[in-house]
N, C-alpha and C positions, 0 to 999 in steps of 0.2 A: 847527655853531655854535649854541649854545643861549642862550635868554634867561635873565635873572636869575631868572625864576619857575621855570624848569626847569634848574637848574644842572648836572646831570650825568645820565648814562644810567641810573644806579641809580634815581634818583627818577622818571624817565620810565617805566622798565620797571615800577616798582611801581605807578605810576598806571594804566598799561595793564592790569596784572593785576587791579587793583581794578575797573576799568571792565568787564573781561571777566567778573569774578565777579558784578558787579551784573546784567549781562545774563543770566547763567546762573541767578541767583537768581530773576529775574522769570520766566524760562521754567519753572523748577521750581514756582514759586508758582502760575502760571496752570494748569499741568497738575495740580497737587495739588488746587487748588480744583475742578477738573473731575472729580476722582475717578479720574484716569488714572494709569498708571505714569509714573515720572519717570526711567527709565533712560536711558543715553546714546543708545539707539537711537530715542528718541521726540523729536518736535518739537512746539512749542506749536500749530502750524497743521496738525497731522495731521488728515486728514478722517475717518479711521476711528475715530469716537468711540462709546463704548458708552452710548447714550441711556438704556437701562433702568437701568444702574448710576448714572448721573448723577441721574436722577429719584429713585431710591431714596435716595441720599445726601442729596439736597436735602430730601425729605419727612421723613426720619427725624432730621435734624440741623439744623433751622431756626435753633436758637439759636446755631449756630456761624458764621452768616453774617458775613463781614467788612464793614466800612464800604464797601469797594470793591464787594463783591457787591451791597449794597443800592443803591449809587449807579448801578450798571449796570442796574438794573431800569428806569431811566428811558431810554426809547429814544433821546431826543435826546442824553443824556449818553453812552450806549453808542456812538452813532455818532461823537461827537467823540473818545471815548477810543480806539476802534479805528482811526480815521483817523490819530490821532497815533502810535499804535503802528506802523502800516504805514509812515508817513513816517519815523519814527525808525529802523525796521529798514532801510529803503531807504538812508537817508543813512549809517547806521552801516556797512552792507556796502560802500557805495561808498567811504567814507572809508578803510576798511581796504585796499581794492584800490588806491586811488590812493597811499596811503602806501607800500605795497609796491613800486609802480612807481617812485615817487620815490626810494626807497632804492636800488633797482636802478640807476636812472639815475645817481645820485650815485656809486655804487660804480664804474660804468663810466667816469665822468668822472675819478675818482681813478686808475683804472688807465691812462687815456690821458694823464694829466698829465705835465708835466716833472718831473725829479727832480734833487735835489742829490746830490753824491757819497756822502753818507751814507744815501741812499734817501728822504729827505724829499720829499714831493710838493709841487710848486709850480705856480702859475698866473700868467699874464701878463695885465695889464689893457690897456685901449686906449691908455694912455700909455706902455706899455713897462715899467712897474713890475712887479716880481715879488713874489708873496706866497705864504706857506705856507697850508695849508688853514685854519689857525686865525687867519689875518689878519696874521701877522708879515711886515713888509716885509724883503726880502732886499737887502743892499747891492749896488750895481751891479757891483763886481768879482766877487763870488760869482755873481751872476745871469748874468754874461757866459759862465760856464762850463757853464750848464745846457744839456743836449741836449733839444730839444723834439721829441716824436713828431709825425708828420704828423697834422693835424686835432686837435691838442691843444685841449681846451676852454679858453675864456678865463676869467679871474677873475670877470667879470661874469656869465657863464653859470652858473658854479659857485655864485656867491652867490645868484642867482635861484632855483636849485633848492633850496638850503639854506633860503632864506626861505619858499618854498612848503611845504616839509616841516614847518617850525616852525609855520606857520599851520594846517596840517592837524592836527598834534598838539594844538595849543591848542584847536582846534574840537572834536576828539574828546574831550578831557577836560572842557573848560569848558562846552560846550553839550550834546553827546550824553551825557556822563557825568552832568551835572546833571539832565537830563530823566529819564534812567534811574533815578536815585536817587529822584526824586519819584513816578514812577508805580510804583515797586517797593514802596511802603509801603501794604499793604492796609488799614491802620487809619486812615490819614490821606490819603484820596484828594484829588487836586487838584480845584478847581472846573472847571466846563465852560469858563468864560472862560480859565482857566489852560491847559487843554488846547488850546484854539484858538490862544491866544497863543504857546504853545511850538511848535506845529506851524508857525506862520508864522516864528518865530525860527529854527527848524532850517533853513528854506529861505533866509531873508534873510542869516543870518550865515555861511552856507557859503562857504568860499573859492571864488574864481572857477574854479579848476581843478577843484574838486569839482562845481560846478554843471554844468560841461561834461560830466563823466562821467555824472552823473545824467540829464541831458537826452538823452545819446546811448544810454543803456542801454535795452534792449528792455522793453516794458511787462510788468510782472509780473501774475500772476493777481489779480483783484479780491478783496481780503480786507477789504472794507468791513464796516460794522456789519451789513449785510443778510446777509452770508455767515456772520457769527458770531452771528446772532440765536438766542436761546434761549427755550424755553417758560418759563412762570412757575415750573414745578417744577424747571427746570434752571439751573445756575449759569453765569456767563460763561465761555466757552471760546474 
């Protein structure tokens, strides 16, 4: 079941593809700014960086620094920026994982649901009423002929999972996608206040099921501004 904002799978898939493209653009941008290769085998947090190449590019092409390059020369700004990037990456990864799990759970529920003679899946609520997956109520005479598998999921359980999935998708597009868009613009970098506000927003607006996933995840290596610190002749990496 989708909201009016996301009326069909085509629009959702398109939005997801755009969000993925934004993330890939940011990765390529960060590596290109560092003077590194941008092939599929590289990642923006690769530790094997050619410092000599970076310094040479920086010293020979100072006029090509972007507004983001210049902003990141401020240690306080750089710390806020990389803390946001790390938080964004963490929540983005967790969101993708939880969405995949929710989709798998919903598919399992549908496989275990009751079925009409024509194969339409149906669910029964706590009052005994029967509904199709899209919410159409089945008349009692037809519902009486439904054969229910053992441990068939209830209508309430199914609806809860669909609601959780919709919340995750909305968060992925409206919160994660919007932040990706803003930090992906090298000539219009956000303010330090924006960076700090967005980092807090990523955490506070995360659906409850996603917060549980993030809280239970093992600690990732520290990729704070200290780890990304660069010399005056080297660009942000």
